[in-house]
C-alpha positions, 0 to 999 in steps of 0.5 A: 470863299472855301467852306472847312468842315471843323469835324475832328475825323480820327483814322488810323493807319497801319504800315506793314510789309507788302505781299504778293497778295496786296499787288492788286490793290497797289496796282489799283492805287497807282491808278488812282493817283497816276495822274499826278496824285489824280485819278489816271483811269481815263489815260489807260486802256489796260487799268493794270499797266501803270502799276505793272510798271511802277508797282509790280517790279518792285514787290517781285524784285525788292520785296523786303523793301516793299510796304502798304499803307492800310486804312482801319477797314484793312485797305490798302490806301498807299505804298512805299516801295524802295531798292536798296541797289538800283543797279543791281535792280535795273538789272533783275528788272530787265533780265526777269520783269520786262519779258514777263511784261513783253509777253502780256504785251506783245505788240506796242499799240501805233497810237491809232 
């Protein structure tokens, strides 16, 4: 049998445009939800890698369609990151974002 907490909790949230200053927080949310909604921290040696793949490109290449969800204390607890034209975004991703990542990660681990 599962106990249910009937205590009413009122929480307010705010959706606002994402800025570069939100990037680290959004990357942290990505990691905390990166294993099918569960914490993926133990799956990655580099805690930023997942976010660099799935969060940062949108913040940098499609900032007009990047939004964050803040809790009542102003902490980023979610995000919505989209692009209007995937083909254009992908070309920019290959030309602008991937070279930056190759500089940060010059070799791919062999899995040893």
